[in-house]
C-alpha distance (Angstrom), angle and dihedral (degrees) to the residues before:
residue distance angle dihedral
M1 . . .
T2 3.78 . .
A3 3.78 135.2 .
Q4 3.76 114.3 -77.9
K5 3.77 134.2 -167.8
A6 3.80 109.7 -86.0
L7 3.80 96.6 177.0
S8 3.78 141.6 -46.1
L9 3.78 120.6 -74.5
S10 3.80 87.6 -128.9
E11 3.83 88.8 62.3
L12 3.80 91.8 63.9
E13 3.78 123.1 90.0
Q14 3.78 119.2 -160.4
D15 3.82 113.1 -89.6
T16 3.82 93.0 -1.7
P17 3.82 114.1 117.6
V18 3.80 119.2 -137.7
R19 3.80 123.8 -160.3
V20 3.80 117.6 -137.0
E21 3.77 129.2 172.5
L22 3.79 119.8 -146.4
D23 3.80 118.4 -177.5
G24 3.80 89.2 -19.2
V25 3.82 93.4 -51.5
P26 3.84 114.2 124.6
I27 3.80 111.0 -140.0
A28 3.81 131.3 -178.7
V29 3.81 111.8 -143.0
V30 3.81 119.3 -161.6
L31 3.80 133.6 -175.9
D32 3.80 103.2 -153.8
S33 3.80 128.3 -149.9
E34 3.82 90.5 -95.8
G35 3.82 92.1 56.8
E36 3.80 95.6 -105.9
V37 3.81 119.4 135.8
H38 3.81 117.9 -137.9
A39 3.81 131.5 -171.6
I40 3.80 122.5 -162.9
G41 3.78 135.3 163.0
D42 3.80 108.1 -76.8
T43 3.80 98.0 -141.9
C44 3.81 120.2 86.2
T45 3.79 110.8 -126.5
H46 3.79 91.8 -139.5
G47 3.80 95.3 56.5
D48 3.76 139.0 -4.0
I49 3.83 92.7 -89.2
S50 3.81 127.5 137.0
L51 3.80 108.8 -116.1
S52 3.80 90.9 -158.1
E53 3.81 86.8 72.0
G54 3.81 88.3 60.9
F55 3.77 136.2 83.6
V56 3.81 131.6 -84.9
E57 3.77 117.9 -141.1
G58 3.78 117.9 171.1
D59 3.79 106.5 -47.7
T60 3.81 95.9 -19.5
L61 3.79 136.3 90.1
E62 3.80 114.2 -150.1
C63 3.79 123.1 -151.1
W64 3.79 107.5 -124.4
A65 3.82 94.0 -146.8
H66 3.80 104.2 56.9
G67 3.80 105.2 3.4
S68 3.80 102.2 -113.7
A69 3.80 110.3 152.1
F70 3.81 119.2 -148.7
S71 3.80 125.1 -157.3
L72 3.80 111.0 -115.3
R73 3.82 88.3 -149.0
T74 3.81 101.5 47.6
G75 3.81 105.8 14.5
H76 3.81 90.0 -129.8
P77 3.80 118.4 139.4
L78 3.79 112.6 -117.0
N79 3.79 96.4 -159.2
L80 3.79 142.6 14.9
P81 2.95 149.1 -55.3
A82 3.84 88.5 47.1
Y83 3.80 115.1 61.9
E84 3.82 102.9 165.0
P85 3.82 120.4 79.2
V86 3.80 124.9 -122.0
P87 3.82 119.7 -128.9
V88 3.80 119.1 -91.6
Y89 3.80 119.4 -146.9
E90 3.79 129.8 -152.3
V91 3.81 112.3 -111.8
T92 3.78 125.6 -156.0
I93 3.78 125.9 -177.0
D94 3.80 117.8 -142.4
G95 3.79 108.4 -177.0
D96 3.82 102.2 -58.0
D97 3.81 94.2 -19.7
V98 3.80 121.7 105.3
M99 3.80 104.8 -148.7
I100 3.83 123.4 -160.6
D101 3.80 132.3 171.0
P102 3.82 105.2 -147.3
S103 3.80 92.2 -164.5
V104 3.82 94.9 60.5
T105 3.79 122.9 66.2
K106 3.77 127.2 -173.4
I107 3.77 117.5 -108.7
V108 3.77 102.2 -129.9
K109 3.80 125.9 170.4
């Protein structure tokens, strides 16, 4: 599979997650305070909760239901109750298009 347009860069507001679904894969897309766009799996690994309904602080996205914060760079949870990471997707910007391949996740340690 190849990268596909998830949304337009102009649709993103700083530190406000947006949920997109590409080929049935829910992804939370975030424009951070440094201007970098991140894409991580949108489902909290502790419960079936959409992370895009949560809160961005620095380079983390916090699940609104139970408070687990996930790194936007690695997908790893930084606190309990979640202990499994969410997938992280490579993002490319093509003009105003935010491109993501939902079949390819970053290998981050």
